[in-house]
C-alpha positions in Angstrom: -18.6 185.1 -13.9 -20.6 184.3 -11.2 -24.5 184.6 -11.1 -26.4 184.7 -7.8 -29.7 183.4 -7.9 -32.5 185.7 -6.6 -33.7 184.9 -2.6 -37.1 184.1 -4.5 -36.1 181.7 -7.1 -34.0 180.3 -4.7 -37.5 180.0 -2.2 -38.7 178.2 -5.6 -35.9 175.2 -5.8 -35.9 174.5 -2.2 -40.2 174.3 -2.2 -39.7 172.3 -5.4 -37.1 169.6 -3.7 -39.7 168.9 -0.6 -42.6 168.8 -2.6 -40.4 166.1 -4.2 -38.1 165.4 -1.6 -39.2 161.3 -2.3 -38.8 161.1 -5.4 -35.6 162.8 -5.8 -34.5 160.4 -3.0 -35.6 157.2 -5.3 -33.6 158.6 -8.1 -30.6 159.2 -6.2 -30.9 155.6 -5.2 -31.5 154.0 -9.1 -28.7 156.7 -10.2 -26.4 155.0 -7.8 -27.3 151.5 -9.1 -27.4 152.1 -12.8 -30.5 152.2 -13.2 -32.8 154.4 -15.0 -34.7 157.4 -12.9 -38.2 157.9 -13.0 -39.0 162.2 -14.3 -40.0 164.0 -11.7 -42.1 166.8 -12.7 -39.9 170.2 -13.2 -40.1 173.5 -11.4 -42.7 175.6 -12.5 
């Protein structure tokens, strides 16, 4: 079963990504090198 995310929720996630872009990219580098990740504040 496929569920689509509403446009308003999609915009919230996109805003969260923009706010945390640097942290996400830093964690990505850590992840591909097998290192522990830093926590990132969740979407609220």
